C-alpha positions as CSV (number, residue, x, y, z in Angstrom):
1,M,1.8,-26.6,-12.7
2,K,-1.0,-28.0,-10.9
3,I,-1.6,-26.3,-8.0
4,L,-5.1,-27.8,-5.7
5,F,-5.8,-25.2,-3.5
6,I,-8.9,-25.0,-0.9
7,S,-10.3,-22.2,1.0
8,D,-13.9,-22.1,2.4
9,N,-14.3,-19.2,1.1
10,F,-14.2,-17.5,-2.1
11,Y,-16.1,-15.4,-5.3
12,P,-18.6,-14.3,-5.0
13,E,-17.9,-13.6,-1.6
14,V,-16.1,-10.4,-0.7
15,N,-14.4,-11.6,2.6
16,A,-10.1,-10.5,2.4
17,P,-9.7,-14.1,1.6
18,A,-11.8,-14.6,-0.2
19,I,-10.1,-11.8,-2.5
20,R,-6.8,-12.9,-1.7
21,T,-6.9,-16.0,-3.2
22,F,-9.7,-15.4,-6.4
23,E,-7.2,-12.6,-7.3
24,N,-3.5,-14.8,-7.1
25,C,-5.1,-18.0,-8.7
26,K,-6.0,-15.4,-11.5
27,V,-2.8,-14.2,-11.7
28,W,-1.4,-18.1,-11.4
29,V,-3.7,-18.9,-14.1
30,N,-2.4,-16.4,-17.0
31,Q,0.5,-17.4,-15.9
32,G,0.3,-20.6,-17.1
33,H,-0.6,-23.0,-14.0
34,D,-3.7,-25.2,-13.8
35,V,-5.1,-24.4,-10.8
36,T,-8.2,-25.8,-8.8
37,V,-10.7,-24.2,-5.9
38,I,-11.6,-25.8,-3.8
39,T,-14.6,-24.1,-1.2
40,C,-17.7,-23.9,0.1
41,F,-20.5,-22.8,-1.8
42,P,-20.9,-18.6,-0.8
43,N,-22.2,-18.0,2.3
44,F,-20.6,-15.9,4.0
45,P,-20.7,-13.9,6.1
46,G,-24.5,-14.6,6.9
47,G,-24.9,-18.2,6.7
48,K,-27.2,-17.7,3.5
49,L,-26.7,-19.0,-0.2
50,Y,-26.3,-16.2,-2.8
51,K,-28.7,-16.8,-5.4
52,G,-27.8,-18.7,-8.2
53,Y,-26.7,-21.4,-5.2
54,S,-27.7,-24.6,-3.7
55,N,-26.2,-26.4,-1.0
56,K,-24.7,-29.7,-3.5
57,L,-23.2,-32.6,-2.7
58,Y,-20.8,-30.7,-5.4
59,S,-20.8,-28.6,-8.5
60,I,-17.3,-27.6,-10.6
61,E,-17.8,-24.6,-12.4
62,I,-15.2,-22.7,-14.4
63,I,-13.8,-18.4,-12.9
64,E,-11.8,-16.8,-15.0
65,G,-9.9,-19.5,-16.1
66,I,-10.1,-21.2,-12.6
67,R,-11.5,-24.3,-12.0
68,V,-13.4,-24.7,-9.2
69,V,-15.1,-27.2,-7.0
70,R,-17.8,-26.4,-4.3
71,V,-18.8,-28.6,-1.9
72,W,-21.1,-29.8,-0.3
73,S,-20.8,-28.1,4.0
74,F,-23.0,-27.3,7.2
75,I,-23.3,-23.8,6.6
76,A,-24.2,-21.0,9.4
77,P,-24.0,-17.5,10.2
78,N,-20.9,-16.0,11.0
79,K,-21.4,-16.3,15.1
80,G,-21.6,-18.6,17.4
81,F,-18.7,-21.2,18.2
82,F,-19.5,-24.2,18.2
83,K,-21.9,-24.1,15.4
84,R,-18.7,-22.5,13.2
85,I,-16.8,-24.9,14.5
86,V,-19.3,-27.9,12.7
87,D,-19.2,-25.6,9.2
88,Y,-15.3,-25.5,9.4
89,T,-15.4,-29.3,10.4
90,S,-17.7,-30.2,7.6
91,F,-16.0,-28.7,5.3
92,A,-12.6,-30.1,5.7
93,L,-14.3,-33.3,5.8
94,S,-16.3,-32.6,2.2
95,S,-12.5,-30.7,0.8
96,L,-10.3,-34.5,1.7
97,V,-13.0,-36.5,0.0
98,F,-12.7,-34.2,-3.3
99,G,-9.2,-33.7,-2.9
100,I,-8.5,-37.0,-2.9
101,F,-9.1,-37.6,-6.7
102,I,-8.3,-34.0,-8.0
103,K,-4.9,-34.6,-9.5
104,C,-1.8,-31.8,-8.2
105,D,1.8,-31.1,-8.1
106,V,1.4,-29.3,-5.0
107,I,-1.7,-28.5,-2.3
108,I,-1.9,-24.9,-0.6
109,A,-4.4,-24.8,1.9
110,T,-5.7,-21.0,4.0
111,S,-5.7,-20.6,7.5
112,P,-7.5,-19.8,9.3
113,Q,-9.6,-21.3,10.3
114,F,-7.2,-24.7,11.4
115,F,-9.6,-27.6,9.7
116,T,-8.6,-26.1,6.2
117,A,-5.2,-26.4,7.3
118,I,-5.8,-30.3,8.1
119,S,-8.0,-31.3,5.5
120,G,-4.5,-30.0,2.5
121,F,-2.0,-31.9,5.3
122,I,-4.1,-34.9,5.1
123,L,-4.3,-34.7,1.4
124,S,-0.7,-34.5,1.0
125,K,0.0,-37.6,2.6
126,L,-2.3,-39.1,1.0
127,K,-1.0,-38.1,-2.6
128,F,2.7,-38.0,-1.9
129,R,2.9,-33.8,-2.2
130,P,3.5,-31.2,-0.7
131,W,1.2,-29.0,0.9
132,I,2.0,-25.5,0.9
133,M,0.3,-23.6,4.9
134,E,-0.8,-20.1,4.0
135,V,-1.8,-18.4,7.2
136,R,-4.3,-15.7,7.3
137,D,-4.6,-15.2,11.0
138,L,-2.7,-16.9,14.0
139,W,-5.9,-19.6,14.9
140,P,-6.0,-20.4,18.1
141,D,-4.6,-16.6,19.8
142,S,-6.9,-14.3,17.4
143,I,-9.8,-16.6,19.3
144,L,-8.0,-16.5,22.6
145,A,-8.1,-12.4,21.8
146,V,-11.9,-12.2,21.4
147,G,-12.6,-14.2,24.7
148,Y,-14.3,-17.0,23.4
149,F,-12.3,-18.5,25.8
150,T,-9.0,-18.7,28.3
151,E,-5.0,-19.9,27.6
152,N,-6.7,-22.4,30.7
153,D,-9.5,-24.1,28.2
154,F,-9.0,-27.8,26.8
155,I,-10.0,-26.6,23.5
156,Y,-7.4,-23.2,23.5
157,K,-4.4,-26.2,24.7
158,F,-5.3,-28.8,22.6
159,L,-5.7,-25.7,19.1
160,K,-2.4,-24.9,19.6
161,K,-1.1,-28.5,19.7
162,V,-2.9,-28.6,16.5
163,E,-1.3,-25.0,15.9
164,H,2.7,-26.0,16.4
165,Q,2.3,-29.3,14.5
166,L,0.9,-27.8,11.3
167,Y,3.4,-25.4,11.0
168,K,6.8,-28.3,11.3
169,S,4.4,-30.3,8.9
170,S,4.4,-28.0,5.8
171,N,6.9,-27.8,3.1
172,V,6.0,-24.5,2.9
173,I,4.6,-21.5,4.7
174,I,3.4,-18.8,3.3
175,S,3.3,-15.5,6.1
176,L,0.6,-12.1,5.3
177,T,2.8,-10.7,8.5
178,E,6.9,-10.2,9.3
179,S,5.5,-10.1,12.5
180,F,4.0,-13.5,12.5
181,K,7.0,-14.8,10.8
182,H,8.1,-13.9,14.1
183,K,6.3,-16.5,16.3
184,F,6.9,-19.3,14.0
185,I,10.9,-18.8,13.9
186,S,10.7,-17.6,18.1
187,I,8.1,-19.3,19.7
188,H,7.3,-22.1,16.7
189,K,11.4,-22.7,16.2
190,I,10.4,-22.8,12.1
191,N,13.5,-22.9,10.1
192,R,12.8,-19.8,8.5
193,K,14.1,-20.5,4.4
194,K,10.9,-21.6,4.9
195,I,8.7,-19.0,5.9
196,G,8.0,-16.6,2.8
197,V,6.3,-12.9,4.4
198,F,3.8,-11.6,1.0
199,K,1.4,-9.1,2.3
200,N,-2.3,-8.2,1.3
201,G,-2.3,-5.6,-1.8
202,I,-4.4,-4.6,-4.1
203,D,-5.1,-5.5,-8.2
204,K,-5.8,-1.6,-9.3
205,S,-7.3,-2.9,-12.8
206,S,-10.2,-4.3,-10.7
207,I,-10.9,-0.7,-9.4
208,I,-14.4,0.4,-11.4
209,I,-15.7,3.5,-9.9
210,D,-19.2,5.2,-11.3
211,P,-19.8,9.0,-10.8
212,L,-23.3,9.1,-11.6
213,K,-23.9,6.1,-8.7
214,I,-21.3,8.0,-7.2
215,E,-24.1,10.8,-7.3
216,K,-27.5,9.2,-6.5
217,I,-25.9,7.1,-3.1
218,K,-25.3,11.1,-2.1
219,K,-28.5,12.0,-2.3
220,E,-30.6,8.7,-1.4
221,L,-27.8,8.6,1.9
222,K,-28.7,12.5,2.6
223,I,-24.7,13.2,2.5
224,D,-23.6,15.5,0.4
225,N,-21.9,18.8,2.4
226,K,-21.1,15.6,5.1
227,I,-18.2,14.9,6.0
228,V,-18.1,11.4,5.3
229,I,-16.1,8.1,7.3
230,S,-17.5,4.7,5.9
231,Y,-15.9,1.7,7.6
232,V,-16.6,-1.7,4.6
233,G,-15.6,-5.2,6.0
234,T,-17.3,-8.1,8.2
235,I,-18.8,-6.5,11.3
236,G,-16.9,-9.4,13.5
237,M,-15.8,-9.0,18.2
238,A,-12.6,-8.8,16.6
239,H,-13.7,-5.4,15.1
240,G,-14.3,-3.3,18.2
241,L,-17.1,-1.0,16.5
242,D,-19.2,-0.9,19.6
243,F,-16.1,1.2,21.6
244,I,-16.8,3.8,17.4
245,V,-20.1,4.4,17.6
246,N,-19.9,5.2,21.4
247,S,-17.0,7.3,20.4
248,I,-19.2,8.8,18.0
249,S,-21.9,9.7,19.8
250,K,-20.1,11.5,21.5
251,L,-18.7,14.0,18.5
252,K,-19.7,17.3,19.0
253,N,-19.4,18.3,15.1
254,L,-22.6,16.7,13.9
255,N,-21.2,17.5,10.7
256,I,-20.0,13.7,10.9
257,K,-21.3,10.7,9.5
258,L,-20.1,6.9,10.1
259,I,-21.2,4.2,7.4
260,I,-21.2,1.0,8.5
261,I,-21.3,-1.5,5.1
262,G,-21.1,-4.6,5.5
263,E,-22.7,-8.5,7.6
264,G,-21.5,-10.1,10.8
265,S,-22.1,-11.4,14.3
266,E,-22.0,-7.9,16.0
267,R,-24.1,-6.4,14.0
268,E,-27.7,-6.6,14.9
269,S,-26.3,-5.8,18.5
270,L,-24.6,-2.7,17.1
271,K,-27.9,-1.2,15.7
272,N,-29.2,-1.8,18.8
273,Q,-26.3,0.1,20.2
274,V,-27.1,2.8,17.8
275,E,-30.4,2.6,18.8
276,N,-30.3,3.1,22.3
277,L,-27.7,5.7,22.0
278,K,-30.6,8.0,20.0
279,I,-27.5,8.0,17.1
280,S,-28.5,9.9,14.0
281,N,-25.2,9.9,12.5
282,I,-24.1,6.7,11.6
283,L,-25.2,4.9,8.8
284,F,-25.4,1.2,7.9
285,I,-26.1,-0.7,4.8
286,D,-25.9,-4.3,4.4
287,R,-23.8,-6.5,2.3
288,I,-23.0,-4.9,-1.4
289,P,-21.3,-6.4,-4.6
290,K,-17.7,-6.1,-4.8
291,N,-18.1,-3.6,-7.7
292,E,-20.4,-2.0,-6.0
293,I,-18.0,-0.8,-3.1
294,Y,-15.1,1.1,-4.2
295,N,-18.4,3.4,-5.2
296,Y,-18.9,4.0,-1.3
297,I,-15.6,3.6,-1.3
298,K,-14.5,6.9,-3.0
299,L,-17.7,9.3,-2.0
300,S,-15.9,8.8,1.6
301,D,-13.5,11.2,3.0
302,L,-11.7,9.4,5.9
303,A,-11.8,4.7,5.6
304,L,-12.4,3.5,9.3
305,V,-9.9,0.1,9.9
306,N,-10.9,-0.6,13.8
307,L,-9.7,-3.6,15.6
308,K,-10.2,-4.2,19.7
309,K,-7.7,-3.8,22.1
310,N,-5.3,-6.6,22.0
311,D,-1.5,-7.3,22.0
312,E,-3.0,-10.2,19.2
313,F,-3.7,-7.2,16.6
314,K,-0.4,-5.9,16.8
315,N,0.8,-8.6,14.3
316,V,-2.2,-7.9,11.3
317,I,-2.6,-6.0,8.3
318,P,-6.2,-5.0,7.6
319,S,-7.0,-6.2,3.9
320,K,-9.5,-2.8,3.8
321,I,-6.6,-0.3,4.3
322,F,-5.1,-1.5,0.4
323,E,-8.5,-1.1,-1.3
324,N,-8.9,2.5,0.3
325,I,-5.5,3.6,0.0
326,A,-5.8,2.8,-3.4
327,L,-8.7,5.6,-3.8
328,E,-6.6,7.5,-2.4
329,K,-8.6,7.7,0.9
330,P,-7.1,9.3,4.8
331,I,-6.6,5.9,7.2
332,L,-8.0,6.3,10.6
333,L,-6.2,3.8,11.9
334,G,-7.3,1.7,15.6
335,V,-4.5,-0.8,15.3
336,E,-2.1,-0.9,17.3
337,G,2.1,-2.6,16.4
338,E,2.7,-3.7,12.2
339,A,-0.3,-2.0,11.1
340,K,0.6,0.9,12.9
341,E,4.1,1.1,11.5
342,L,3.0,1.0,7.4
343,I,0.5,3.6,7.1
344,E,3.0,6.1,9.0
345,K,5.9,4.8,6.7
346,Y,3.9,6.1,3.6
347,G,2.2,8.7,5.5
348,V,-1.6,7.2,4.3
349,G,-3.1,8.1,7.0
350,V,-3.5,8.4,11.1
351,A,-3.0,6.2,14.1
352,F,-5.4,6.0,17.6
353,E,-4.4,4.3,20.0
354,P,-7.5,1.0,20.5
355,E,-10.3,2.2,22.1
356,N,-9.0,5.8,23.3
357,D,-12.7,8.5,22.8
358,K,-9.2,11.4,23.0
359,E,-7.5,10.0,20.4
360,F,-10.0,8.5,17.8
361,H,-11.5,12.2,18.0
362,A,-8.2,13.7,17.3
363,S,-7.5,12.1,14.6
364,I,-10.3,12.2,12.1
365,E,-9.0,16.9,12.2
366,K,-5.6,14.7,11.7
367,A,-6.8,12.2,8.3
368,L,-8.6,15.4,6.9
369,Q,-5.8,17.7,7.1
370,L,-3.9,15.0,6.0
371,K,-6.1,14.7,3.2
372,S,-5.6,17.9,1.8
373,D,-1.9,17.2,1.8
374,S,0.5,17.9,-1.1
375,N,2.5,15.4,-0.5
376,F,-1.4,12.5,0.0
377,Q,-1.9,11.4,-3.4
378,E,1.5,10.5,-4.2
379,N,1.9,8.8,-1.3
380,C,-1.1,6.7,-2.1
381,I,0.6,6.3,-5.0
382,N,3.5,5.1,-4.1
383,M,2.1,2.6,-0.8
384,I,0.0,0.8,-3.9
385,N,2.6,0.7,-6.1
386,D,4.5,-1.8,-4.0
387,F,1.3,-3.5,-2.3
388,D,0.3,-5.1,-6.6
389,R,-2.1,-7.8,-6.1
390,L,-0.3,-9.1,-8.9
391,K,3.1,-9.1,-8.3
392,I,3.1,-9.8,-5.0
393,A,1.0,-13.2,-6.0
394,K,3.8,-13.8,-8.9
395,E,6.9,-13.1,-5.9
396,M,5.0,-15.9,-3.8
397,I,4.1,-18.7,-6.8
398,S,7.6,-18.2,-7.4
399,F,9.4,-18.2,-3.8
400,I,6.3,-22.1,-4.0
401,E,8.3,-23.2,-6.7
402,N,11.9,-22.6,-4.8
403,K,11.2,-23.9,-2.7
404,I,9.1,-27.6,-2.9
C-alpha cells in the first residue's frame, strides 16, 4: 500500500508526534508498504533550524526506507498563538501543494494542529483517496484549557466547527485514548466502527544506554548521592511546571534534585522563577539528541509527568510515561483521568492531584518506596510488553486496511 503521511513534526525532532510518526512509519516500511512523509524542515520547539538543514522550497531524503519530503513553512518558536497559526497554515498550504504530486492509496494526517488535517482532507478530495485522521490531542479544547481564549471567542467557535467537520469527513479516526473515542461518539455522533484506539508506546530496541556517559553526566551535574527527579519534554503552558518549581522550593529535603530537560515557550519564565525564588536544587538542560535522553532518564530515581489542573487533560496519556517505564523509573504523575488509571493499573507510579503541594510532596516518598518494591520491575516489563510500539503500529495499519 502506498501511504502518504502528513505531519508537521518528524525525525530528527524528538517531541511525541515526531517519534510516534517515525517509529510507526519504520514498521510499515518493514512490512512492505511504500511510505512518504510530508513534513517541515526540523525546528521544533525553538523555531531554529537544526544543523544541516535550510528552509528551502522542498527537499527529499530517505530515512530508514521512508521517503521524507520536507517543505517550506513559516518557522516560529513554539510560543505566541498567532505566529504559530501562521506557521501551521503555511505548512498546510505547502503540504497540500506538494501532496498533489505524490501517488498514494491512502492519506494519513495527524493532529493537532487542525491545519495538517485540513490538508489531508483536501488532498483526499482532489486525489479521490480515503483519508485517516490521527487525533493526538483534542483541539481546540486543549488550547482553551491553557487560557489562549474563552468559549465565547469567535476563533474557538470556528475551530469547533472545523473539528466536527473533520471528524465527520474522515474515513477512519485513529484515537490515542479511550477518552477521546468516547467524546467522538457521545458529542460528535461519530460511528464507533470507524474509530480505532491505538495508544502511544515505545520501541524497546531504540533504547541505548552508555554507562560511562551516565557517570560523566553525574559528575558534571554534581548529583552523586542525590535523589534525582527528571522532567524530559516540552516546557509549555500545558505542562504546569511553574507549580512544580514553586512546590520544590518548599521541600524540606534538600537532597532532592529536579532536572528539567527540554525547550518550550515557558522555559525562560521558569528559569526566572527559579532565580527569583533562589532555588539551588533545580537544574535546566537544553534540548539534547534522542539517543542522549535515555542516559538522563537512566540516572534518575523518579520521572515527573505533569500537566495543568484542567478537566480537559483527564483525556490524555502523555507519551513520556512509556519511555520512563521502559527504563524502570517510577512515575510521579500530576495528571488525572486515563493516565492515572493506567499507571495505577500496572503499579508503576504514584499520582498526585495536579497543583496540590501536599500531595506532590507525599508522592515523592511513595514513589521512592515503590521503586524498592520487589514487583516493580516486573510491573514495568508487563506494561511495556503491552505497549510495544512495533505491535501497536502493526495493529494500527491492519485496522486502517480493513476499514478503507
